[in-house]
KOLPABA-721334 format. One record per residue (C-alpha): residue in one letter; x, y, z. Coordinates in nm, 2 decimals. Layout:
! residues N
[a, [X, Y, Z]]
...
***
This chain:
! residues 486
[m, [17.01, 0.64, 7.37]]
[n, [16.87, 0.95, 7.54]]
[d, [16.80, 0.99, 7.91]]
[k, [16.43, 0.89, 7.87]]
[e, [16.52, 0.58, 7.68]]
[k, [16.78, 0.49, 7.94]]
[e, [16.52, 0.53, 8.21]]
[q, [16.27, 0.31, 8.03]]
[f, [16.54, 0.05, 7.97]]
[e, [16.65, 0.05, 8.33]]
[l, [16.28, 0.01, 8.44]]
[l, [16.23, -0.29, 8.20]]
[k, [16.55, -0.44, 8.33]]
[r, [16.44, -0.40, 8.69]]
[e, [16.10, -0.55, 8.62]]
[n, [16.26, -0.84, 8.44]]
[q, [16.48, -0.92, 8.74]]
[l, [16.18, -0.89, 8.97]]
[l, [15.98, -1.14, 8.76]]
[k, [16.27, -1.38, 8.76]]
[a, [16.30, -1.36, 9.13]]
[i, [15.92, -1.42, 9.17]]
[i, [15.93, -1.72, 8.93]]
[d, [16.22, -1.87, 9.12]]
[s, [16.05, -1.83, 9.46]]
[i, [15.72, -2.00, 9.40]]
[h, [15.65, -2.36, 9.48]]
[e, [15.52, -2.44, 9.12]]
[g, [15.75, -2.55, 8.85]]
[v, [15.76, -2.30, 8.56]]
[y, [15.90, -2.42, 8.23]]
[a, [15.89, -2.25, 7.88]]
[t, [16.01, -2.30, 7.52]]
[d, [16.03, -2.07, 7.23]]
[e, [15.86, -2.13, 6.90]]
[k, [16.15, -2.36, 6.79]]
[g, [16.11, -2.58, 7.09]]
[n, [16.43, -2.45, 7.27]]
[i, [16.40, -2.42, 7.65]]
[i, [16.41, -2.06, 7.76]]
[i, [16.27, -2.07, 8.12]]
[y, [16.35, -2.34, 8.38]]
[n, [16.28, -2.22, 8.73]]
[h, [16.43, -2.33, 9.07]]
[q, [16.14, -2.56, 9.14]]
[v, [16.18, -2.75, 8.82]]
[e, [16.55, -2.79, 8.91]]
[n, [16.45, -2.95, 9.24]]
[t, [16.20, -3.18, 9.08]]
[e, [16.41, -3.30, 8.79]]
[g, [16.75, -3.28, 8.95]]
[m, [16.91, -3.09, 8.67]]
[k, [17.07, -2.74, 8.67]]
[r, [16.93, -2.47, 8.45]]
[e, [17.28, -2.40, 8.30]]
[e, [17.26, -2.76, 8.16]]
[v, [16.91, -2.70, 8.01]]
[l, [16.86, -2.35, 7.89]]
[g, [16.90, -2.30, 7.52]]
[k, [16.88, -2.67, 7.44]]
[s, [16.60, -2.85, 7.26]]
[e, [16.35, -3.07, 7.43]]
[d, [16.45, -3.36, 7.21]]
[e, [16.80, -3.33, 7.35]]
[m, [16.70, -3.29, 7.72]]
[y, [16.42, -3.55, 7.72]]
[p, [16.52, -3.84, 7.49]]
[g, [16.29, -4.14, 7.44]]
[f, [15.92, -4.07, 7.51]]
[n, [15.93, -3.69, 7.49]]
[f, [15.63, -3.58, 7.68]]
[q, [15.75, -3.22, 7.69]]
[a, [15.78, -3.20, 7.31]]
[l, [15.44, -3.37, 7.29]]
[i, [15.28, -3.10, 7.50]]
[t, [15.46, -2.82, 7.31]]
[a, [15.35, -2.97, 6.97]]
[t, [14.98, -3.01, 7.09]]
[v, [14.95, -2.66, 7.22]]
[t, [15.13, -2.52, 6.92]]
[r, [14.90, -2.71, 6.68]]
[t, [14.57, -2.63, 6.85]]
[g, [14.66, -2.29, 6.99]]
[n, [14.47, -2.39, 7.30]]
[p, [14.59, -2.46, 7.66]]
[l, [14.63, -2.81, 7.79]]
[l, [14.50, -2.82, 8.14]]
[e, [14.56, -3.04, 8.45]]
[q, [14.76, -3.32, 8.28]]
[y, [14.93, -3.60, 8.47]]
[f, [15.27, -3.72, 8.35]]
[g, [15.52, -3.97, 8.49]]
[y, [15.86, -4.00, 8.33]]
[s, [16.22, -4.10, 8.38]]
[l, [16.51, -3.87, 8.32]]
[p, [16.86, -3.95, 8.19]]
[n, [17.00, -3.90, 8.54]]
[g, [16.78, -4.19, 8.66]]
[r, [16.53, -3.97, 8.86]]
[k, [16.16, -4.06, 8.83]]
[v, [15.93, -3.77, 8.82]]
[e, [15.55, -3.74, 8.85]]
[i, [15.38, -3.41, 8.78]]
[i, [15.04, -3.25, 8.72]]
[s, [15.08, -2.96, 8.48]]
[s, [14.90, -2.71, 8.27]]
[s, [15.04, -2.57, 7.95]]
[f, [14.96, -2.24, 7.77]]
[p, [15.04, -2.08, 7.43]]
[y, [15.22, -1.75, 7.44]]
[y, [15.16, -1.49, 7.16]]
[y, [15.37, -1.19, 7.07]]
[k, [15.25, -0.95, 6.80]]
[e, [14.97, -1.20, 6.72]]
[k, [15.22, -1.48, 6.65]]
[l, [15.28, -1.79, 6.86]]
[a, [15.61, -1.72, 7.03]]
[g, [15.63, -2.01, 7.27]]
[v, [15.46, -2.24, 7.52]]
[y, [15.49, -2.22, 7.89]]
[t, [15.40, -2.49, 8.15]]
[i, [15.32, -2.46, 8.52]]
[g, [15.34, -2.79, 8.71]]
[h, [15.32, -2.94, 9.05]]
[d, [15.54, -3.22, 9.18]]
[v, [15.29, -3.49, 9.29]]
[n, [15.49, -3.56, 9.60]]
[q, [15.48, -3.20, 9.70]]
[v, [15.11, -3.18, 9.62]]
[d, [15.05, -3.45, 9.88]]
[e, [15.26, -3.26, 10.13]]
[l, [15.07, -2.93, 10.05]]
[i, [14.74, -3.11, 10.11]]
[g, [14.86, -3.24, 10.44]]
[k, [14.98, -2.90, 10.55]]
[t, [14.65, -2.74, 10.45]]
[l, [14.45, -2.99, 10.65]]
[e, [14.68, -2.94, 10.94]]
[i, [14.64, -2.56, 10.93]]
[k, [14.26, -2.59, 10.88]]
[k, [14.21, -2.81, 11.19]]
[k, [14.39, -2.56, 11.41]]
[p, [14.17, -2.28, 11.56]]
[a, [14.26, -1.92, 11.49]]
[y, [14.43, -1.81, 11.81]]
[k, [14.48, -1.46, 11.93]]
[q, [14.84, -1.34, 11.88]]
[n, [15.03, -1.36, 12.20]]
[t, [15.23, -1.03, 12.21]]
[v, [15.35, -1.09, 12.56]]
[i, [15.60, -1.37, 12.54]]
[g, [15.78, -1.37, 12.21]]
[n, [15.45, -1.37, 12.02]]
[s, [15.42, -1.74, 12.09]]
[c, [15.11, -1.94, 12.06]]
[a, [15.02, -2.31, 12.06]]
[k, [15.09, -2.43, 11.71]]
[y, [15.03, -2.80, 11.76]]
[v, [14.72, -3.01, 11.82]]
[l, [14.71, -3.36, 11.96]]
[d, [14.66, -3.52, 11.62]]
[d, [15.01, -3.38, 11.53]]
[i, [15.16, -3.63, 11.78]]
[i, [15.33, -3.91, 11.59]]
[g, [15.33, -4.27, 11.73]]
[i, [15.19, -4.61, 11.65]]
[s, [15.33, -4.77, 11.97]]
[h, [15.09, -4.88, 12.24]]
[k, [15.25, -4.65, 12.50]]
[m, [15.22, -4.34, 12.27]]
[q, [14.87, -4.42, 12.17]]
[e, [14.78, -4.46, 12.54]]
[a, [14.94, -4.12, 12.62]]
[t, [14.76, -3.94, 12.34]]
[s, [14.43, -4.10, 12.43]]
[l, [14.46, -3.98, 12.79]]
[a, [14.56, -3.64, 12.68]]
[k, [14.24, -3.61, 12.47]]
[k, [14.03, -3.71, 12.77]]
[v, [14.19, -3.46, 13.02]]
[a, [14.19, -3.18, 12.76]]
[k, [13.81, -3.16, 12.80]]
[l, [13.85, -3.09, 13.18]]
[d, [13.97, -2.77, 13.34]]
[s, [14.18, -2.93, 13.62]]
[p, [14.57, -2.89, 13.63]]
[v, [14.78, -3.14, 13.44]]
[l, [15.13, -3.25, 13.52]]
[i, [15.33, -3.39, 13.23]]
[i, [15.62, -3.62, 13.31]]
[g, [15.88, -3.72, 13.06]]
[e, [16.25, -3.70, 12.98]]
[t, [16.41, -3.42, 12.79]]
[g, [16.32, -3.43, 12.42]]
[t, [16.02, -3.65, 12.45]]
[g, [15.77, -3.38, 12.34]]
[k, [15.62, -3.25, 12.67]]
[e, [15.54, -2.91, 12.53]]
[l, [15.38, -3.06, 12.22]]
[f, [15.14, -3.24, 12.45]]
[a, [15.08, -2.92, 12.65]]
[q, [15.00, -2.73, 12.33]]
[g, [14.77, -3.01, 12.21]]
[i, [14.58, -3.02, 12.54]]
[h, [14.54, -2.64, 12.53]]
[n, [14.41, -2.64, 12.17]]
[a, [14.16, -2.92, 12.25]]
[s, [14.03, -2.75, 12.57]]
[i, [13.77, -2.48, 12.65]]
[f, [14.07, -2.24, 12.70]]
[a, [14.18, -2.27, 12.33]]
[q, [14.07, -1.92, 12.24]]
[g, [14.30, -1.77, 12.51]]
[h, [14.67, -1.73, 12.51]]
[f, [14.91, -2.03, 12.56]]
[v, [15.18, -1.88, 12.78]]
[p, [15.49, -2.11, 12.83]]
[i, [15.77, -2.04, 13.07]]
[n, [16.08, -2.26, 13.14]]
[c, [16.13, -2.23, 13.52]]
[a, [16.49, -2.35, 13.49]]
[a, [16.58, -2.07, 13.24]]
[i, [16.47, -1.77, 13.45]]
[p, [16.69, -1.64, 13.74]]
[d, [16.54, -1.67, 14.08]]
[t, [16.54, -1.29, 14.12]]
[l, [16.32, -1.24, 13.82]]
[i, [16.08, -1.53, 13.81]]
[e, [15.85, -1.40, 14.09]]
[s, [15.79, -1.07, 13.91]]
[l, [15.76, -1.25, 13.58]]
[l, [15.49, -1.48, 13.71]]
[f, [15.29, -1.24, 13.93]]
[g, [15.36, -0.89, 13.78]]
[t, [15.46, -0.57, 13.95]]
[v, [15.32, -0.23, 14.04]]
[k, [15.49, 0.10, 13.99]]
[g, [15.73, 0.18, 14.27]]
[a, [15.76, -0.17, 14.41]]
[f, [16.14, -0.14, 14.35]]
[t, [16.37, 0.08, 14.15]]
[g, [16.26, 0.09, 13.79]]
[a, [15.94, -0.11, 13.86]]
[s, [15.62, -0.02, 13.66]]
[d, [15.27, -0.15, 13.63]]
[v, [15.32, -0.48, 13.44]]
[q, [15.10, -0.79, 13.42]]
[g, [15.24, -1.12, 13.53]]
[l, [15.22, -1.43, 13.32]]
[f, [14.92, -1.56, 13.52]]
[e, [14.72, -1.25, 13.42]]
[q, [14.85, -1.27, 13.06]]
[a, [14.71, -1.62, 13.04]]
[e, [14.36, -1.51, 13.13]]
[d, [14.11, -1.74, 12.97]]
[g, [14.40, -1.95, 12.84]]
[t, [14.67, -2.17, 12.96]]
[i, [15.00, -2.12, 13.15]]
[f, [15.26, -2.39, 13.09]]
[l, [15.52, -2.42, 13.37]]
[d, [15.80, -2.63, 13.23]]
[e, [16.06, -2.78, 13.47]]
[i, [15.85, -2.68, 13.76]]
[n, [16.09, -2.87, 13.99]]
[s, [16.35, -2.60, 13.92]]
[m, [16.13, -2.33, 14.08]]
[p, [16.27, -2.21, 14.42]]
[l, [16.08, -2.37, 14.71]]
[w, [15.98, -2.03, 14.86]]
[l, [15.82, -1.94, 14.53]]
[q, [15.64, -2.28, 14.51]]
[a, [15.47, -2.18, 14.84]]
[k, [15.33, -1.86, 14.67]]
[l, [15.23, -2.07, 14.37]]
[l, [15.04, -2.30, 14.59]]
[r, [14.83, -2.01, 14.72]]
[v, [14.76, -1.89, 14.36]]
[i, [14.64, -2.25, 14.27]]
[q, [14.41, -2.27, 14.57]]
[d, [14.26, -1.92, 14.57]]
[k, [14.27, -1.84, 14.20]]
[m, [14.39, -1.50, 14.30]]
[v, [14.73, -1.33, 14.23]]
[r, [14.89, -1.02, 14.39]]
[r, [15.14, -0.82, 14.20]]
[i, [15.47, -0.75, 14.37]]
[g, [15.43, -0.43, 14.57]]
[g, [15.05, -0.44, 14.52]]
[a, [14.79, -0.41, 14.79]]
[t, [14.50, -0.59, 14.62]]
[q, [14.45, -0.93, 14.48]]
[r, [14.33, -0.99, 14.12]]
[p, [14.12, -1.29, 14.02]]
[i, [14.26, -1.52, 13.75]]
[n, [14.10, -1.77, 13.52]]
[c, [14.35, -1.99, 13.34]]
[r, [14.44, -2.35, 13.32]]
[i, [14.78, -2.46, 13.47]]
[i, [14.98, -2.73, 13.29]]
[s, [15.32, -2.81, 13.43]]
[a, [15.60, -3.05, 13.33]]
[m, [15.91, -3.20, 13.47]]
[n, [16.18, -3.43, 13.34]]
[v, [16.25, -3.63, 13.65]]
[d, [16.05, -3.86, 13.88]]
[p, [15.83, -3.63, 14.10]]
[f, [15.88, -3.85, 14.40]]
[v, [16.25, -3.84, 14.36]]
[a, [16.23, -3.46, 14.33]]
[i, [16.02, -3.44, 14.65]]
[q, [16.27, -3.66, 14.83]]
[e, [16.56, -3.44, 14.72]]
[k, [16.37, -3.13, 14.84]]
[a, [16.34, -2.99, 14.48]]
[l, [15.96, -3.00, 14.48]]
[r, [15.71, -2.94, 14.76]]
[s, [15.48, -3.24, 14.81]]
[d, [15.17, -3.01, 14.86]]
[v, [15.25, -2.83, 14.53]]
[f, [15.29, -3.17, 14.35]]
[f, [14.95, -3.30, 14.47]]
[r, [14.78, -2.97, 14.36]]
[l, [14.95, -2.97, 14.02]]
[a, [14.91, -3.35, 13.96]]
[t, [14.53, -3.37, 13.96]]
[t, [14.59, -3.55, 13.63]]
[t, [14.93, -3.70, 13.55]]
[l, [15.04, -3.77, 13.20]]
[y, [15.35, -3.97, 13.13]]
[v, [15.53, -3.93, 12.79]]
[p, [15.75, -4.24, 12.72]]
[p, [16.11, -4.21, 12.61]]
[l, [16.20, -4.31, 12.26]]
[r, [16.39, -4.62, 12.37]]
[d, [16.06, -4.76, 12.51]]
[r, [15.87, -4.71, 12.18]]
[k, [16.12, -4.80, 11.91]]
[e, [15.84, -4.91, 11.67]]
[d, [15.78, -4.53, 11.63]]
[i, [16.13, -4.46, 11.50]]
[n, [16.05, -4.55, 11.14]]
[i, [15.75, -4.32, 11.10]]
[l, [15.93, -4.04, 11.29]]
[c, [16.22, -4.07, 11.05]]
[t, [15.99, -4.05, 10.75]]
[h, [15.81, -3.74, 10.91]]
[f, [16.14, -3.56, 10.97]]
[i, [16.28, -3.63, 10.62]]
[k, [15.96, -3.49, 10.46]]
[k, [15.97, -3.20, 10.69]]
[h, [16.32, -3.10, 10.59]]
[y, [16.36, -3.23, 10.23]]
[a, [16.23, -2.91, 10.06]]
[k, [16.48, -2.71, 10.27]]
[y, [16.77, -2.91, 10.13]]
[g, [16.63, -2.97, 9.79]]
[v, [16.65, -3.35, 9.84]]
[f, [16.34, -3.56, 9.78]]
[m, [16.33, -3.90, 9.95]]
[g, [16.09, -4.08, 10.17]]
[k, [16.26, -4.31, 10.41]]
[v, [16.58, -4.44, 10.58]]
[s, [16.76, -4.75, 10.46]]
[p, [16.68, -5.09, 10.63]]
[e, [17.04, -5.10, 10.76]]
[l, [17.02, -4.75, 10.91]]
[l, [16.68, -4.82, 11.06]]
[e, [16.83, -5.13, 11.23]]
[d, [17.11, -4.92, 11.38]]
[f, [16.86, -4.66, 11.50]]
[e, [16.65, -4.92, 11.67]]
[c, [16.95, -5.06, 11.85]]
[y, [17.04, -4.71, 11.99]]
[d, [16.89, -4.59, 12.31]]
[w, [16.84, -4.22, 12.21]]
[p, [16.92, -4.04, 12.54]]
[g, [16.80, -3.71, 12.37]]
[n, [16.48, -3.88, 12.26]]
[v, [16.28, -3.75, 11.97]]
[r, [16.47, -3.42, 11.97]]
[e, [16.80, -3.61, 11.92]]
[l, [16.65, -3.82, 11.63]]
[q, [16.52, -3.51, 11.46]]
[n, [16.86, -3.34, 11.49]]
[i, [17.04, -3.65, 11.35]]
[i, [16.80, -3.67, 11.05]]
[e, [16.84, -3.30, 10.97]]
[n, [17.21, -3.32, 11.01]]
[s, [17.24, -3.62, 10.79]]
[m, [17.04, -3.46, 10.51]]
[n, [17.33, -3.21, 10.46]]
[f, [17.53, -3.51, 10.32]]
[v, [17.27, -3.66, 10.08]]
[e, [17.37, -3.69, 9.71]]
[d, [17.12, -3.59, 9.43]]
[k, [17.05, -3.95, 9.32]]
[q, [16.98, -4.10, 9.66]]
[n, [16.63, -4.23, 9.73]]
[q, [16.68, -4.31, 10.09]]
[l, [16.90, -4.20, 10.39]]
[t, [17.19, -4.43, 10.46]]
[k, [17.46, -4.48, 10.71]]
[l, [17.70, -4.29, 10.49]]
[n, [17.50, -3.97, 10.55]]
[l, [17.53, -3.98, 10.93]]
[p, [17.75, -3.72, 11.09]]
[p, [18.09, -3.87, 11.18]]
[y, [18.05, -3.84, 11.56]]
[f, [17.72, -4.04, 11.55]]
[r, [17.87, -4.31, 11.32]]
[e, [18.14, -4.35, 11.58]]
[r, [17.88, -4.38, 11.85]]
[i, [17.69, -4.64, 11.66]]
[l, [18.01, -4.84, 11.58]]
[k, [18.11, -4.84, 11.95]]
[l, [17.76, -4.95, 12.04]]
[k, [17.76, -5.24, 11.79]]
[s, [18.10, -5.35, 11.90]]
[n, [17.99, -5.36, 12.26]]
[e, [17.67, -5.55, 12.17]]
[l, [17.88, -5.80, 11.97]]
[l, [18.11, -5.86, 12.27]]
[k, [17.81, -5.90, 12.50]]
[g, [17.61, -6.12, 12.26]]
[n, [17.90, -6.35, 12.17]]
[n, [18.06, -6.41, 12.50]]
[n, [17.94, -6.77, 12.48]]
[g, [18.12, -6.83, 12.15]]
[t, [18.48, -6.89, 12.08]]
[l, [18.74, -6.61, 12.10]]
[h, [18.79, -6.65, 11.73]]
[d, [18.41, -6.59, 11.66]]
[i, [18.40, -6.29, 11.89]]
[l, [18.71, -6.13, 11.72]]
[s, [18.58, -6.20, 11.37]]
[n, [18.25, -6.03, 11.44]]
[v, [18.42, -5.72, 11.59]]
[e, [18.67, -5.71, 11.30]]
[k, [18.39, -5.71, 11.05]]
[v, [18.22, -5.42, 11.21]]
[v, [18.54, -5.22, 11.23]]
[i, [18.63, -5.28, 10.87]]
[e, [18.28, -5.20, 10.74]]
[e, [18.27, -4.87, 10.93]]
[s, [18.62, -4.77, 10.80]]
[l, [18.51, -4.85, 10.45]]
[r, [18.20, -4.62, 10.49]]
[k, [18.42, -4.35, 10.63]]
[m, [18.66, -4.37, 10.33]]
[n, [18.38, -4.41, 10.07]]
[g, [18.50, -4.76, 9.98]]
[n, [18.86, -4.65, 9.91]]
[i, [19.07, -4.97, 9.99]]
[t, [19.40, -4.79, 10.01]]
[k, [19.28, -4.52, 10.25]]
[t, [19.09, -4.78, 10.46]]
[a, [19.41, -4.99, 10.49]]
[e, [19.61, -4.69, 10.60]]
[e, [19.35, -4.59, 10.86]]
[l, [19.35, -4.95, 11.00]]
[g, [19.73, -4.97, 10.99]]
[i, [19.75, -5.28, 10.77]]
[f, [19.87, -5.35, 10.41]]
[r, [19.63, -5.31, 10.12]]
[q, [19.67, -5.68, 10.03]]
[a, [19.60, -5.78, 10.39]]
[l, [19.28, -5.58, 10.39]]
[h, [19.17, -5.75, 10.06]]
[y, [19.24, -6.09, 10.22]]
[r, [19.03, -6.00, 10.53]]
[i, [18.74, -5.86, 10.33]]
[k, [18.73, -6.18, 10.13]]
[k, [18.77, -6.41, 10.43]]
[i, [18.51, -6.23, 10.64]]
[g, [18.26, -6.20, 10.35]]
[i, [18.21, -5.83, 10.33]]
[n, [18.01, -5.71, 10.03]]
[l, [18.19, -5.41, 9.88]]
[i, [17.90, -5.29, 9.66]]
[p, [17.75, -5.05, 9.92]]
[y, [18.09, -4.88, 9.96]]
[k, [18.19, -4.89, 9.60]]
[t, [18.24, -4.51, 9.55]]
[n, [18.61, -4.58, 9.50]]
[i, [18.77, -4.93, 9.56]]
[n, [19.12, -4.85, 9.44]]
***
């Protein structure tokens, strides 16, 4: 092989690797067979949809990989016989691994040197099509915002329709937000950490007359006192060593919205300057001699009761009354537990493509535990637990269960249930109370040890025979833990 042939071979090899990388990165499933019906292409998306690895599939016949009603072989035979593509076909089928698949696919003949050399199929997982449509509608309903190049290129991504909640309290909060969004007065959002205050702030901005301007967020608790004044109001050259002419956040939010999160963490002396800005709609840069007019909406937020903050000298009362022209309260998750189920479903769908796991819900037993928990971290904590749990999901699972929970959270739930049992049964006999607690402890240990009786007995410090006796006496069903019951 001469140098020119080597160069051409290397170029073809490089192009082949590029095409493979492209095929593996797209969201559509790509599947192909040669003229003999042997599988030669099986991309990453088909792996995710069908739950099989390409090493198990490539080079094998369709009859071998899809026994029973062989829809793939039927497609190949039809396209091969007619020489025509088969477009937009719906198929639902079950695989040997138990997974049920629904796809919409189009199949095409492939010719090489005027002879049929194979058939390739491009398909969409129906579940992912639904998700894609939802994302498309979500993107279309959001206005095209100017890029905010000032504060981490951030802009308001969410609209009020993105807020999830069927509870009366959440519906009430969302309804109020939609009403106040049409006004231009300041809004104060009150809610615990993790309840979604910034989501509401972004939604109000996007539904307001200021939507075409920048959404400029700042966490007042995260900025040192020595910097926050210059960050808010800007500086002029020479104001202090190294100072230059820089716009403050109020100027950057011109015709838009500035979001002051944790406003109660702002120093009191700076709150006095903020009050002047709110009243006069003017701002003076540090070191400057002139005032500049501003036109932006102010949305602020805090995670504590404002009247407590005023009493503790963390918030000036005059600032509160200026910022709280409209007050919006975001309820904690413990006060709207009917929303937990749909939030779980939303977070699972949000993350399942990332982990290659396709499921739609949590198990009834896990949902019951979630509804008994108080969620001190609110929705943010729930999202974290769901995403954390999805790291431990098996391929054949169709719902999230207690076994997938991170160990620390399982322990927390176990302790909570034990305490609830002790509180709820304090009117019964001592024997009843101890039996209920014993059942909870044994069940949790079985989950931790994947149903292994020997290891569970060792952890509990009792003989294996004694554990068998207690399981039978208490009436524990071993089937959910039956990974290994030796």
